[in-house]
N, C-alpha and C positions, 0 to 999 in steps of 0.2 A: 514489462510493466512492474513486475514484482521487484526487479532490481531497483527501479526508481523509488518504490515504497521503502525498500531497505536503506537506500541512500538517504532519503529524507528522515527516516527514523534515526539513523546514526547522527545526522546533522542536528536533529532535535535533542538527542541525548548529550552531545557535546555542548550545544548552546545552553542546555539546562545546567550542566556542570559549571559552566563559567558565569551563569547568572543572567543570561540574555533571555529573560522570560518571554518577551514579545516574539522573538525569533523562534524560540523553542515551541511556543504554542502554535505558531503558524506552520512550522515544518511538521509538527505532530499531526495537525489537521490534514495537511497534504498527504502525509504518509498513510493516515487512516483511510482517506478517500481512495487513494491509489490501490491500497490493499483490498478494499471492499470491491472495487471494480475488477481487480484481478480474480477475486473469488467468484464473482458473478460470471465473468467470462469462462472461468474454469468449469463451473457447474453447467453452464449452457453447452460447452463443448462436450462434456461427458454425456449430457442428455441427448443432444442431437447427433453426436458421434455414435452413440449406442443405437439410436433409431436408424441411422443410415446403414449400419452394418448388421443390425438385428434382423 
């Protein structure tokens, strides 16, 4: 999932450089959402993984 966020971030940066503002904003939003989901899943894995082995 983090890979998809990075891919959309790169697409957003490239689109921003070439002036495609609509595409850049859309991909930036997708990258932010995917990165937030990744962080949430990561924190939940840390919490529940620690509980299971603690």
